[in-house]
Each structure stands twice: as structure tokens, then as C-alpha cells.
CHARMM-style PDB file with segment names, atoms N, HN, CA, C and O in Angstrom:
ATOM      1  N   MET     1     -25.533  -5.405 -29.135  1.00  0.00      PROA
ATOM      2  CA  MET     1     -25.577  -5.065 -27.723  1.00  0.00      PROA
ATOM      3  C   MET     1     -25.132  -3.613 -27.573  1.00  0.00      PROA
ATOM      4  O   MET     1     -24.117  -3.204 -28.137  1.00  0.00      PROA
ATOM      5  N   LEU     2     -25.884  -2.856 -26.826  1.00  0.00      PROA
ATOM      6  HN  LEU     2     -26.708  -3.188 -26.368  1.00  0.00      PROA
ATOM      7  CA  LEU     2     -25.583  -1.449 -26.594  1.00  0.00      PROA
ATOM      8  C   LEU     2     -24.588  -1.314 -25.457  1.00  0.00      PROA
ATOM      9  O   LEU     2     -24.828  -1.813 -24.357  1.00  0.00      PROA
ATOM     10  N   ILE     3     -23.466  -0.640 -25.715  1.00  0.00      PROA
ATOM     11  HN  ILE     3     -23.271  -0.236 -26.608  1.00  0.00      PROA
ATOM     12  CA  ILE     3     -22.450  -0.419 -24.693  1.00  0.00      PROA
ATOM     13  C   ILE     3     -22.601   1.008 -24.194  1.00  0.00      PROA
ATOM     14  O   ILE     3     -22.440   1.948 -24.973  1.00  0.00      PROA
ATOM     15  N   PRO     4     -22.907   1.195 -22.915  1.00  0.00      PROA
ATOM     16  CA  PRO     4     -23.106   2.559 -22.398  1.00  0.00      PROA
ATOM     17  C   PRO     4     -21.792   3.320 -22.328  1.00  0.00      PROA
ATOM     18  O   PRO     4     -20.722   2.737 -22.157  1.00  0.00      PROA
ATOM     19  N   ASP     5     -21.899   4.629 -22.462  1.00  0.00      PROA
ATOM     20  HN  ASP     5     -22.769   5.103 -22.601  1.00  0.00      PROA
ATOM     21  CA  ASP     5     -20.732   5.499 -22.366  1.00  0.00      PROA
ATOM     22  C   ASP     5     -20.258   5.523 -20.914  1.00  0.00      PROA
ATOM     23  O   ASP     5     -21.065   5.618 -19.989  1.00  0.00      PROA
ATOM     24  N   LEU     6     -18.941   5.436 -20.724  1.00  0.00      PROA
ATOM     25  HN  LEU     6     -18.285   5.358 -21.475  1.00  0.00      PROA
ATOM     26  CA  LEU     6     -18.362   5.387 -19.378  1.00  0.00      PROA
ATOM     27  C   LEU     6     -18.687   6.651 -18.590  1.00  0.00      PROA
ATOM     28  O   LEU     6     -18.898   6.586 -17.379  1.00  0.00      PROA
ATOM     29  N   ARG     7     -18.730   7.797 -19.261  1.00  0.00      PROA
ATOM     30  HN  ARG     7     -18.558   7.849 -20.244  1.00  0.00      PROA
ATOM     31  CA  ARG     7     -19.038   9.053 -18.562  1.00  0.00      PROA
ATOM     32  C   ARG     7     -20.429   9.006 -17.934  1.00  0.00      PROA
ATOM     33  O   ARG     7     -20.638   9.494 -16.823  1.00  0.00      PROA
ATOM     34  N   PHE     8     -21.382   8.409 -18.664  1.00  0.00      PROA
ATOM     35  HN  PHE     8     -21.212   8.013 -19.567  1.00  0.00      PROA
ATOM     36  CA  PHE     8     -22.729   8.317 -18.123  1.00  0.00      PROA
ATOM     37  C   PHE     8     -22.784   7.392 -16.912  1.00  0.00      PROA
ATOM     38  O   PHE     8     -23.523   7.646 -15.961  1.00  0.00      PROA
ATOM     39  N   LEU     9     -22.002   6.323 -16.952  1.00  0.00      PROA
ATOM     40  HN  LEU     9     -21.402   6.116 -17.724  1.00  0.00      PROA
ATOM     41  CA  LEU     9     -21.960   5.418 -15.805  1.00  0.00      PROA
ATOM     42  C   LEU     9     -21.369   6.115 -14.577  1.00  0.00      PROA
ATOM     43  O   LEU     9     -21.879   5.958 -13.467  1.00  0.00      PROA
ATOM     44  N   VAL    10     -20.290   6.888 -14.777  1.00  0.00      PROA
ATOM     45  HN  VAL    10     -19.876   7.015 -15.678  1.00  0.00      PROA
ATOM     46  CA  VAL    10     -19.667   7.602 -13.671  1.00  0.00      PROA
ATOM     47  C   VAL    10     -20.623   8.659 -13.133  1.00  0.00      PROA
ATOM     48  O   VAL    10     -20.774   8.797 -11.920  1.00  0.00      PROA
ATOM     49  N   LEU    11     -21.269   9.405 -14.024  1.00  0.00      PROA
ATOM     50  HN  LEU    11     -21.146   9.293 -15.010  1.00  0.00      PROA
ATOM     51  CA  LEU    11     -22.226  10.421 -13.579  1.00  0.00      PROA
ATOM     52  C   LEU    11     -23.396   9.796 -12.836  1.00  0.00      PROA
ATOM     53  O   LEU    11     -23.878  10.351 -11.848  1.00  0.00      PROA
ATOM     54  N   TYR    12     -23.855   8.638 -13.310  1.00  0.00      PROA
ATOM     55  HN  TYR    12     -23.464   8.187 -14.112  1.00  0.00      PROA
ATOM     56  CA  TYR    12     -24.964   7.958 -12.638  1.00  0.00      PROA
ATOM     57  C   TYR    12     -24.558   7.522 -11.229  1.00  0.00      PROA
ATOM     58  O   TYR    12     -25.298   7.733 -10.268  1.00  0.00      PROA
ATOM     59  N   CYS    13     -23.372   6.912 -11.118  1.00  0.00      PROA
ATOM     60  HN  CYS    13     -22.771   6.740 -11.898  1.00  0.00      PROA
ATOM     61  CA  CYS    13     -22.904   6.458  -9.798  1.00  0.00      PROA
ATOM     62  C   CYS    13     -22.698   7.639  -8.856  1.00  0.00      PROA
ATOM     63  O   CYS    13     -23.056   7.564  -7.681  1.00  0.00      PROA
ATOM     64  N   CYS    14     -22.126   8.726  -9.363  1.00  0.00      PROA
ATOM     65  HN  CYS    14     -21.835   8.786 -10.318  1.00  0.00      PROA
ATOM     66  CA  CYS    14     -21.911   9.909  -8.525  1.00  0.00      PROA
ATOM     67  C   CYS    14     -23.233  10.504  -8.065  1.00  0.00      PROA
ATOM     68  O   CYS    14     -23.364  10.913  -6.912  1.00  0.00      PROA
ATOM     69  N   SER    15     -24.210  10.554  -8.959  1.00  0.00      PROA
ATOM     70  HN  SER    15     -24.104  10.221  -9.896  1.00  0.00      PROA
ATOM     71  CA  SER    15     -25.493  11.134  -8.564  1.00  0.00      PROA
ATOM     72  C   SER    15     -26.226  10.234  -7.571  1.00  0.00      PROA
ATOM     73  O   SER    15     -26.907  10.729  -6.673  1.00  0.00      PROA
ATOM     74  N   ARG    16     -26.094   8.927  -7.724  1.00  0.00      PROA
ATOM     75  HN  ARG    16     -25.541   8.524  -8.454  1.00  0.00      PROA
ATOM     76  CA  ARG    16     -26.733   8.004  -6.779  1.00  0.00      PROA
ATOM     77  C   ARG    16     -26.101   8.090  -5.392  1.00  0.00      PROA
ATOM     78  O   ARG    16     -26.783   7.923  -4.381  1.00  0.00      PROA
ATOM     79  N   LEU    17     -24.782   8.354  -5.351  1.00  0.00      PROA
ATOM     80  HN  LEU    17     -24.228   8.490  -6.172  1.00  0.00      PROA
ATOM     81  CA  LEU    17     -24.079   8.449  -4.083  1.00  0.00      PROA
ATOM     82  C   LEU    17     -24.079   9.869  -3.522  1.00  0.00      PROA
ATOM     83  O   LEU    17     -23.594  10.094  -2.413  1.00  0.00      PROA
ATOM     84  N   GLY    18     -24.611  10.812  -4.264  1.00  0.00      PROA
ATOM     85  HN  GLY    18     -25.005  10.629  -5.164  1.00  0.00      PROA
ATOM     86  CA  GLY    18     -24.651  12.194  -3.794  1.00  0.00      PROA
ATOM     87  C   GLY    18     -23.313  12.899  -3.861  1.00  0.00      PROA
ATOM     88  O   GLY    18     -23.026  13.767  -3.036  1.00  0.00      PROA
ATOM     89  N   ILE    19     -22.491  12.538  -4.831  1.00  0.00      PROA
ATOM     90  HN  ILE    19     -22.724  11.833  -5.501  1.00  0.00      PROA
ATOM     91  CA  ILE    19     -21.175  13.134  -4.985  1.00  0.00      PROA
ATOM     92  C   ILE    19     -21.219  14.134  -6.126  1.00  0.00      PROA
ATOM     93  O   ILE    19     -21.664  13.812  -7.227  1.00  0.00      PROA
ATOM     94  N   ASP    20     -20.755  15.351  -5.860  1.00  0.00      PROA
ATOM     95  HN  ASP    20     -20.393  15.613  -4.965  1.00  0.00      PROA
ATOM     96  CA  ASP    20     -20.671  16.369  -6.898  1.00  0.00      PROA
ATOM     97  C   ASP    20     -19.249  16.357  -7.445  1.00  0.00      PROA
ATOM     98  O   ASP    20     -18.301  16.617  -6.704  1.00  0.00      PROA
ATOM     99  N   ALA    21     -19.091  16.062  -8.722  1.00  0.00      PROA
ATOM    100  HN  ALA    21     -19.861  15.850  -9.324  1.00  0.00      PROA
ATOM    101  CA  ALA    21     -17.758  15.948  -9.320  1.00  0.00      PROA
ATOM    102  C   ALA    21     -17.050  17.300  -9.378  1.00  0.00      PROA
ATOM    103  O   ALA    21     -15.822  17.344  -9.460  1.00  0.00      PROA
ATOM    104  N   ARG    22     -17.790  18.386  -9.338  1.00  0.00      PROA
ATOM    105  HN  ARG    22     -18.787  18.350  -9.271  1.00  0.00      PROA
ATOM    106  CA  ARG    22     -17.190  19.723  -9.413  1.00  0.00      PROA
ATOM    107  C   ARG    22     -16.898  20.296  -8.037  1.00  0.00      PROA
ATOM    108  O   ARG    22     -16.466  21.444  -7.926  1.00  0.00      PROA
ATOM    109  N   ASP    23     -17.124  19.524  -6.995  1.00  0.00      PROA
ATOM    110  HN  ASP    23     -17.475  18.592  -7.085  1.00  0.00      PROA
ATOM    111  CA  ASP    23     -16.923  20.005  -5.629  1.00  0.00      PROA
ATOM    112  C   ASP    23     -15.436  20.087  -5.320  1.00  0.00      PROA
ATOM    113  O   ASP    23     -14.667  19.218  -5.731  1.00  0.00      PROA
ATOM    114  N   GLU    24     -15.030  21.113  -4.607  1.00  0.00      PROA
ATOM    115  HN  GLU    24     -15.654  21.819  -4.273  1.00  0.00      PROA
ATOM    116  CA  GLU    24     -13.623  21.326  -4.281  1.00  0.00      PROA
ATOM    117  C   GLU    24     -13.214  20.641  -2.984  1.00  0.00      PROA
ATOM    118  O   GLU    24     -12.030  20.640  -2.647  1.00  0.00      PROA
ATOM    119  N   ARG    25     -14.139  20.068  -2.258  1.00  0.00      PROA
ATOM    120  HN  ARG    25     -15.101  20.069  -2.531  1.00  0.00      PROA
ATOM    121  CA  ARG    25     -13.794  19.394  -1.017  1.00  0.00      PROA
ATOM    122  C   ARG    25     -13.106  18.068  -1.312  1.00  0.00      PROA
ATOM    123  O   ARG    25     -13.269  17.494  -2.389  1.00  0.00      PROA
ATOM    124  N   GLY    26     -12.346  17.599  -0.353  1.00  0.00      PROA
ATOM    125  HN  GLY    26     -12.213  18.066   0.521  1.00  0.00      PROA
ATOM    126  CA  GLY    26     -11.645  16.332  -0.510  1.00  0.00      PROA
ATOM    127  C   GLY    26     -10.149  16.548  -0.559  1.00  0.00      PROA
ATOM    128  O   GLY    26      -9.669  17.675  -0.435  1.00  0.00      PROA
ATOM    129  N   MET    27      -9.419  15.471  -0.738  1.00  0.00      PROA
ATOM    130  HN  MET    27      -9.809  14.555  -0.839  1.00  0.00      PROA
ATOM    131  CA  MET    27      -7.967  15.560  -0.744  1.00  0.00      PROA
ATOM    132  C   MET    27      -7.468  15.930  -2.137  1.00  0.00      PROA
ATOM    133  O   MET    27      -8.019  15.499  -3.150  1.00  0.00      PROA
ATOM    134  N   THR    28      -6.426  16.727  -2.157  1.00  0.00      PROA
ATOM    135  HN  THR    28      -5.979  17.076  -1.334  1.00  0.00      PROA
ATOM    136  CA  THR    28      -5.802  17.071  -3.425  1.00  0.00      PROA
ATOM    137  C   THR    28      -4.775  16.013  -3.796  1.00  0.00      PROA
ATOM    138  O   THR    28      -4.455  15.131  -3.000  1.00  0.00      PROA
ATOM    139  N   THR    29      -4.273  16.112  -4.992  1.00  0.00      PROA
ATOM    140  HN  THR    29      -4.532  16.828  -5.640  1.00  0.00      PROA
ATOM    141  CA  THR    29      -3.287  15.142  -5.459  1.00  0.00      PROA
ATOM    142  C   THR    29      -2.018  15.215  -4.620  1.00  0.00      PROA
ATOM    143  O   THR    29      -1.391  14.191  -4.344  1.00  0.00      PROA
ATOM    144  N   THR    30      -1.641  16.414  -4.217  1.00  0.00      PROA
ATOM    145  HN  THR    30      -2.150  17.245  -4.441  1.00  0.00      PROA
ATOM    146  CA  THR    30      -0.440  16.569  -3.397  1.00  0.00      PROA
ATOM    147  C   THR    30      -0.602  15.873  -2.051  1.00  0.00      PROA
ATOM    148  O   THR    30       0.323  15.211  -1.580  1.00  0.00      PROA
ATOM    149  N   GLU    31      -1.759  16.015  -1.435  1.00  0.00      PROA
ATOM    150  HN  GLU    31      -2.511  16.552  -1.818  1.00  0.00      PROA
ATOM    151  CA  GLU    31      -2.005  15.359  -0.148  1.00  0.00      PROA
ATOM    152  C   GLU    31      -1.954  13.845  -0.294  1.00  0.00      PROA
ATOM    153  O   GLU    31      -1.392  13.154   0.556  1.00  0.00      PROA
ATOM    154  N   VAL    32      -2.536  13.333  -1.361  1.00  0.00      PROA
ATOM    155  HN  VAL    32      -2.993  13.894  -2.051  1.00  0.00      PROA
ATOM    156  CA  VAL    32      -2.515  11.891  -1.595  1.00  0.00      PROA
ATOM    157  C   VAL    32      -1.076  11.418  -1.813  1.00  0.00      PROA
ATOM    158  O   VAL    32      -0.687  10.363  -1.312  1.00  0.00      PROA
ATOM    159  N   ALA    33      -0.286  12.195  -2.558  1.00  0.00      PROA
ATOM    160  HN  ALA    33      -0.602  13.052  -2.965  1.00  0.00      PROA
ATOM    161  CA  ALA    33       1.109  11.822  -2.811  1.00  0.00      PROA
ATOM    162  C   ALA    33       1.919  11.825  -1.519  1.00  0.00      PROA
ATOM    163  O   ALA    33       2.742  10.935  -1.307  1.00  0.00      PROA
ATOM    164  N   VAL    34       1.696  12.809  -0.655  1.00  0.00      PROA
ATOM    165  HN  VAL    34       1.027  13.532  -0.827  1.00  0.00      PROA
ATOM    166  CA  VAL    34       2.434  12.866   0.610  1.00  0.00      PROA
ATOM    167  C   VAL    34       2.052  11.706   1.513  1.00  0.00      PROA
ATOM    168  O   VAL    34       2.921  11.093   2.132  1.00  0.00      PROA
ATOM    169  N   ILE    35       0.774  11.400   1.596  1.00  0.00      PROA
ATOM    170  HN  ILE    35       0.068  11.899   1.093  1.00  0.00      PROA
ATOM    171  CA  ILE    35       0.319  10.282   2.431  1.00  0.00      PROA
ATOM    172  C   ILE    35       0.876   8.966   1.898  1.00  0.00      PROA
ATOM    173  O   ILE    35       1.310   8.115   2.675  1.00  0.00      PROA
ATOM    174  N   THR    36       0.867   8.796   0.575  1.00  0.00      PROA
ATOM    175  HN  THR    36       0.515   9.488  -0.056  1.00  0.00      PROA
ATOM    176  CA  THR    36       1.423   7.585  -0.020  1.00  0.00      PROA
ATOM    177  C   THR    36       2.913   7.470   0.274  1.00  0.00      PROA
ATOM    178  O   THR    36       3.400   6.385   0.592  1.00  0.00      PROA
ATOM    179  N   PHE    37       3.648   8.592   0.169  1.00  0.00      PROA
ATOM    180  HN  PHE    37       3.253   9.473  -0.089  1.00  0.00      PROA
ATOM    181  CA  PHE    37       5.082   8.601   0.469  1.00  0.00      PROA
ATOM    182  C   PHE    37       5.334   8.190   1.917  1.00  0.00      PROA
ATOM    183  O   PHE    37       6.244   7.408   2.189  1.00  0.00      PROA
ATOM    184  N   LEU    38       4.535   8.710   2.845  1.00  0.00      PROA
ATOM    185  HN  LEU    38       3.795   9.346   2.624  1.00  0.00      PROA
ATOM    186  CA  LEU    38       4.710   8.373   4.255  1.00  0.00      PROA
ATOM    187  C   LEU    38       4.402   6.906   4.526  1.00  0.00      PROA
ATOM    188  O   LEU    38       5.101   6.255   5.303  1.00  0.00      PROA
ATOM    189  N   LEU    39       3.355   6.383   3.884  1.00  0.00      PROA
ATOM    190  HN  LEU    39       2.787   6.911   3.253  1.00  0.00      PROA
ATOM    191  CA  LEU    39       3.009   4.973   4.084  1.00  0.00      PROA
ATOM    192  C   LEU    39       4.075   4.050   3.509  1.00  0.00      PROA
ATOM    193  O   LEU    39       4.402   3.029   4.113  1.00  0.00      PROA
ATOM    194  N   VAL    40       4.616   4.396   2.356  1.00  0.00      PROA
ATOM    195  HN  VAL    40       4.351   5.226   1.864  1.00  0.00      PROA
ATOM    196  CA  VAL    40       5.681   3.581   1.770  1.00  0.00      PROA
ATOM    197  C   VAL    40       6.923   3.638   2.653  1.00  0.00      PROA
ATOM    198  O   VAL    40       7.581   2.620   2.865  1.00  0.00      PROA
ATOM    199  N   GLY    41       7.243   4.816   3.166  1.00  0.00      PROA
ATOM    200  HN  GLY    41       6.708   5.644   2.994  1.00  0.00      PROA
ATOM    201  CA  GLY    41       8.383   4.941   4.070  1.00  0.00      PROA
ATOM    202  C   GLY    41       8.204   4.108   5.326  1.00  0.00      PROA
ATOM    203  O   GLY    41       9.139   3.445   5.776  1.00  0.00      PROA
ATOM    204  N   ALA    42       7.010   4.140   5.890  1.00  0.00      PROA
ATOM    205  HN  ALA    42       6.251   4.679   5.525  1.00  0.00      PROA
ATOM    206  CA  ALA    42       6.735   3.334   7.086  1.00  0.00      PROA
ATOM    207  C   ALA    42       6.843   1.842   6.774  1.00  0.00      PROA
ATOM    208  O   ALA    42       7.351   1.074   7.591  1.00  0.00      PROA
ATOM    209  N   ALA    43       6.373   1.433   5.610  1.00  0.00      PROA
ATOM    210  HN  ALA    43       5.960   2.058   4.947  1.00  0.00      PROA
ATOM    211  CA  ALA    43       6.472   0.023   5.233  1.00  0.00      PROA
ATOM    212  C   ALA    43       7.923  -0.403   5.074  1.00  0.00      PROA
ATOM    213  O   ALA    43       8.284  -1.518   5.450  1.00  0.00      PROA
ATOM    214  N   ILE    44       8.757   0.470   4.521  1.00  0.00      PROA
ATOM    215  HN  ILE    44       8.464   1.375   4.215  1.00  0.00      PROA
ATOM    216  CA  ILE    44      10.176   0.146   4.366  1.00  0.00      PROA
ATOM    217  C   ILE    44      10.844   0.009   5.730  1.00  0.00      PROA
ATOM    218  O   ILE    44      11.668  -0.884   5.927  1.00  0.00      PROA
ATOM    219  N   VAL    45      10.500   0.875   6.663  1.00  0.00      PROA
ATOM    220  HN  VAL    45       9.831   1.600   6.503  1.00  0.00      PROA
ATOM    221  CA  VAL    45      11.071   0.796   8.011  1.00  0.00      PROA
ATOM    222  C   VAL    45      10.658  -0.503   8.693  1.00  0.00      PROA
ATOM    223  O   VAL    45      11.485  -1.170   9.315  1.00  0.00      PROA
ATOM    224  N   VAL    46       9.399  -0.860   8.578  1.00  0.00      PROA
ATOM    225  HN  VAL    46       8.727  -0.318   8.072  1.00  0.00      PROA
ATOM    226  CA  VAL    46       8.905  -2.097   9.200  1.00  0.00      PROA
ATOM    227  C   VAL    46       9.597  -3.309   8.573  1.00  0.00      PROA
ATOM    228  O   VAL    46       9.987  -4.233   9.286  1.00  0.00      PROA
ATOM    229  N   LEU    47       9.751  -3.313   7.255  1.00  0.00      PROA
ATOM    230  HN  LEU    47       9.434  -2.563   6.676  1.00  0.00      PROA
ATOM    231  CA  LEU    47      10.436  -4.432   6.605  1.00  0.00      PROA
ATOM    232  C   LEU    47      11.898  -4.508   7.040  1.00  0.00      PROA
ATOM    233  O   LEU    47      12.440  -5.602   7.197  1.00  0.00      PROA
ATOM    234  N   GLY    48      12.538  -3.361   7.236  1.00  0.00      PROA
ATOM    235  HN  GLY    48      12.098  -2.472   7.109  1.00  0.00      PROA
ATOM    236  CA  GLY    48      13.915  -3.359   7.727  1.00  0.00      PROA
ATOM    237  C   GLY    48      14.024  -3.946   9.112  1.00  0.00      PROA
ATOM    238  O   GLY    48      14.958  -4.693   9.402  1.00  0.00      PROA
ATOM    239  N   ILE    49      13.072  -3.616   9.978  1.00  0.00      PROA
ATOM    240  HN  ILE    49      12.313  -3.010   9.742  1.00  0.00      PROA
ATOM    241  CA  ILE    49      13.073  -4.162  11.337  1.00  0.00      PROA
ATOM    242  C   ILE    49      12.852  -5.672  11.316  1.00  0.00      PROA
ATOM    243  O   ILE    49      13.523  -6.416  12.032  1.00  0.00      PROA
ATOM    244  N   ILE    50      11.905  -6.117  10.490  1.00  0.00      PROA
ATOM    245  HN  ILE    50      11.360  -5.513   9.909  1.00  0.00      PROA
ATOM    246  CA  ILE    50      11.639  -7.556  10.388  1.00  0.00      PROA
ATOM    247  C   ILE    50      12.851  -8.284   9.828  1.00  0.00      PROA
ATOM    248  O   ILE    50      13.198  -9.365  10.303  1.00  0.00      PROA
ATOM    249  N   TYR    51      13.504  -7.698   8.812  1.00  0.00      PROA
ATOM    250  HN  TYR    51      13.222  -6.820   8.425  1.00  0.00      PROA
ATOM    251  CA  TYR    51      14.689  -8.328   8.219  1.00  0.00      PROA
ATOM    252  C   TYR    51      15.820  -8.428   9.243  1.00  0.00      PROA
ATOM    253  O   TYR    51      16.481  -9.463   9.339  1.00  0.00      PROA
ATOM    254  N   ALA    52      16.042  -7.368   9.999  1.00  0.00      PROA
ATOM    255  HN  ALA    52      15.505  -6.527   9.921  1.00  0.00      PROA
ATOM    256  CA  ALA    52      17.111  -7.373  11.000  1.00  0.00      PROA
ATOM    257  C   ALA    52      16.836  -8.417  12.081  1.00  0.00      PROA
ATOM    258  O   ALA    52      17.752  -9.114  12.518  1.00  0.00      PROA
ATOM    259  N   ALA    53      15.588  -8.526  12.509  1.00  0.00      PROA
ATOM    260  HN  ALA    53      14.844  -7.959  12.154  1.00  0.00      PROA
ATOM    261  CA  ALA    53      15.252  -9.516  13.530  1.00  0.00      PROA
ATOM    262  C   ALA    53      15.431 -10.933  12.995  1.00  0.00      PROA
ATOM    263  O   ALA    53      15.947 -11.802  13.698  1.00  0.00      PROA
ATOM    264  N   ALA    54      15.009 -11.169  11.758  1.00  0.00      PROA
ATOM    265  HN  ALA    54      14.590 -10.463  11.187  1.00  0.00      PROA
ATOM    266  CA  ALA    54      15.142 -12.507  11.177  1.00  0.00      PROA
ATOM    267  C   ALA    54      16.607 -12.860  10.972  1.00  0.00      PROA
ATOM    268  O   ALA    54      17.006 -14.000  11.210  1.00  0.00      PROA
ATOM    269  N   LYS    55      17.413 -11.898  10.534  1.00  0.00      PROA
ATOM    270  HN  LYS    55      17.089 -10.972  10.340  1.00  0.00      PROA
ATOM    271  CA  LYS    55      18.838 -12.152  10.316  1.00  0.00      PROA
ATOM    272  C   LYS    55      19.551 -12.438  11.636  1.00  0.00      PROA
ATOM    273  O   LYS    55      20.399 -13.328  11.705  1.00  0.00      PROA
ATOM    274  N   SER    56      19.208 -11.686  12.684  1.00  0.00      PROA
ATOM    275  HN  SER    56      18.520 -10.963  12.628  1.00  0.00      PROA
ATOM    276  CA  SER    56      19.866 -11.951  13.972  1.00  0.00      PROA
ATOM    277  C   SER    56      19.456 -13.307  14.525  1.00  0.00      PROA
ATOM    278  O   SER    56      20.271 -14.000  15.134  1.00  0.00      PROA
ATOM    279  N   ASN    57      18.214 -13.688  14.323  1.00  0.00      PROA
ATOM    280  HN  ASN    57      17.551 -13.125  13.828  1.00  0.00      PROA
ATOM    281  CA  ASN    57      17.783 -15.021  14.765  1.00  0.00      PROA
ATOM    282  C   ASN    57      18.471 -16.110  13.964  1.00  0.00      PROA
ATOM    283  O   ASN    57      18.851 -17.142  14.515  1.00  0.00      PROA
ATOM    284  N   ALA    58      18.632 -15.888  12.664  1.00  0.00      PROA
ATOM    285  HN  ALA    58      18.323 -15.049  12.216  1.00  0.00      PROA
ATOM    286  CA  ALA    58      19.289 -16.898  11.832  1.00  0.00      PROA
ATOM    287  C   ALA    58      20.766 -17.001  12.177  1.00  0.00      PROA
ATOM    288  O   ALA    58      21.331 -18.095  12.152  1.00  0.00      PROA
ATOM    289  N   ASP    59      21.400 -15.879  12.498  1.00  0.00      PROA
ATOM    290  HN  ASP    59      20.941 -14.990  12.518  1.00  0.00      PROA
ATOM    291  CA  ASP    59      22.823 -15.898  12.843  1.00  0.00      PROA
ATOM    292  C   ASP    59      23.071 -16.547  14.202  1.00  0.00      PROA
ATOM    293  O   ASP    59      24.175 -17.024  14.463  1.00  0.00      PROA
ATOM    294  N   SER    60      22.080 -16.570  15.055  1.00  0.00      PROA
ATOM    295  HN  SER    60      21.183 -16.182  14.843  1.00  0.00      PROA
ATOM    296  CA  SER    60      22.272 -17.149  16.391  1.00  0.00      PROA
ATOM    297  C   SER    60      22.060 -18.663  16.414  1.00  0.00      PROA
ATOM    298  O   SER    60      22.246 -19.289  17.457  1.00  0.00      PROA
ATOM    299  N   ILE    61      21.680 -19.255  15.296  1.00  0.00      PROA
ATOM    300  HN  ILE    61      21.529 -18.746  14.449  1.00  0.00      PROA
ATOM    301  CA  ILE    61      21.524 -20.712  15.235  1.00  0.00      PROA
ATOM    302  C   ILE    61      22.926 -21.338  15.218  1.00  0.00      PROA
ATOM    303  O   ILE    61      23.733 -21.000  14.351  1.00  0.00      PROA
ATOM    304  N   PRO    62      23.228 -22.235  16.150  1.00  0.00      PROA
ATOM    305  CA  PRO    62      24.574 -22.820  16.169  1.00  0.00      PROA
ATOM    306  C   PRO    62      24.777 -23.763  14.985  1.00  0.00      PROA
ATOM    307  O   PRO    62      23.856 -24.437  14.524  1.00  0.00      PROA
ATOM    308  N   THR    63      26.013 -23.781  14.519  1.00  0.00      PROA
ATOM    309  HN  THR    63      26.762 -23.233  14.893  1.00  0.00      PROA
ATOM    310  CA  THR    63      26.387 -24.684  13.437  1.00  0.00      PROA
ATOM    311  C   THR    63      26.720 -26.040  14.038  1.00  0.00      PROA
ATOM    312  O   THR    63      27.559 -26.129  14.935  1.00  0.00      PROA
ATOM    313  N   PRO    64      26.070 -27.107  13.553  1.00  0.00      PROA
ATOM    314  CA  PRO    64      26.360 -28.419  14.151  1.00  0.00      PROA
ATOM    315  C   PRO    64      27.771 -28.893  13.754  1.00  0.00      PROA
ATOM    316  O   PRO    64      28.246 -28.651  12.644  1.00  0.00      PROA
ATOM    317  N   ASN    65      28.399 -29.563  14.687  1.00  0.00      PROA
ATOM    318  HN  ASN    65      28.013 -29.760  15.588  1.00  0.00      PROA
ATOM    319  CA  ASN    65      29.712 -30.121  14.431  1.00  0.00      PROA
ATOM    320  C   ASN    65      29.581 -31.444  13.714  1.00  0.00      PROA
ATOM    321  O   ASN    65      28.664 -32.223  13.974  1.00  0.00      PROA
ATOM    322  N   GLN    66      30.521 -31.692  12.796  1.00  0.00      PROA
ATOM    323  HN  GLN    66      31.266 -31.059  12.584  1.00  0.00      PROA
ATOM    324  CA  GLN    66      30.502 -32.964  12.090  1.00  0.00      PROA
ATOM    325  C   GLN    66      31.043 -34.045  13.012  1.00  0.00      PROA
ATOM    326  O   GLN    66      32.019 -33.825  13.729  1.00  0.00      PROA
ATOM    327  N   PRO    67      30.424 -35.183  12.995  1.00  0.00      PROA
ATOM    328  CA  PRO    67      30.949 -36.267  13.842  1.00  0.00      PROA
ATOM    329  C   PRO    67      32.314 -36.756  13.324  1.00  0.00      PROA
ATOM    330  O   PRO    67      32.582 -36.807  12.123  1.00  0.00      PROA
ATOM    331  N   ALA    68      33.141 -37.105  14.290  1.00  0.00      PROA
ATOM    332  HN  ALA    68      32.923 -37.064  15.265  1.00  0.00      PROA
ATOM    333  CA  ALA    68      34.483 -37.615  13.918  1.00  0.00      PROA
ATOM    334  C   ALA    68      34.333 -39.004  13.339  1.00  0.00      PROA
ATOM    335  O   ALA    68      33.592 -39.833  13.867  1.00  0.00      PROA
ATOM    336  N   GLY    69      35.018 -39.247  12.285  1.00  0.00      PROA
ATOM    337  HN  GLY    69      35.620 -38.574  11.855  1.00  0.00      PROA
ATOM    338  CA  GLY    69      34.832 -40.573  11.767  1.00  0.00      PROA
ATOM    339  C   GLY    69      35.738 -40.960  10.769  1.00  0.00      PROA
ATOM    340  OT1 GLY    69      35.659 -42.080  10.263  1.00  0.00      PROA
TER     341      GLY     69
END
């Protein structure tokens, strides 16, 4: 069985989609890293808010009294 070279597959897909691999347009690695950092930070903030709300709801549940006996 003939296994095609990965570079040829990538070049074929890029040419079919009209993407030039040598083109300078698009996001740089730094931009992607900054966006990822901001999204992770936002996710941490949202998880903190959800945790605080769940903890306050759990703390407000009354403890049942044991029956005398």
C-alpha cells in the first residue's frame, strides 16, 4: 500500500482551499498566545464565580436536628 507524503497532502488541501502557505496574513503566534491567555483567564474567573455561588448555596442549607430519643 502506498502511503502519501504528509507534505503533499497539506499542499493539496491548501491549494484546494486557496490558502497560500507563504502568505503573511493571519494571526501570529503571539496574538494566538495572548488570546489563549485571555480565554483561560476568563474561564478561571467564571469557574470562581460558579464555585462561590455553589459554596454559598451549600452553606445556606440548614443542618437537621437529631431527634431526641
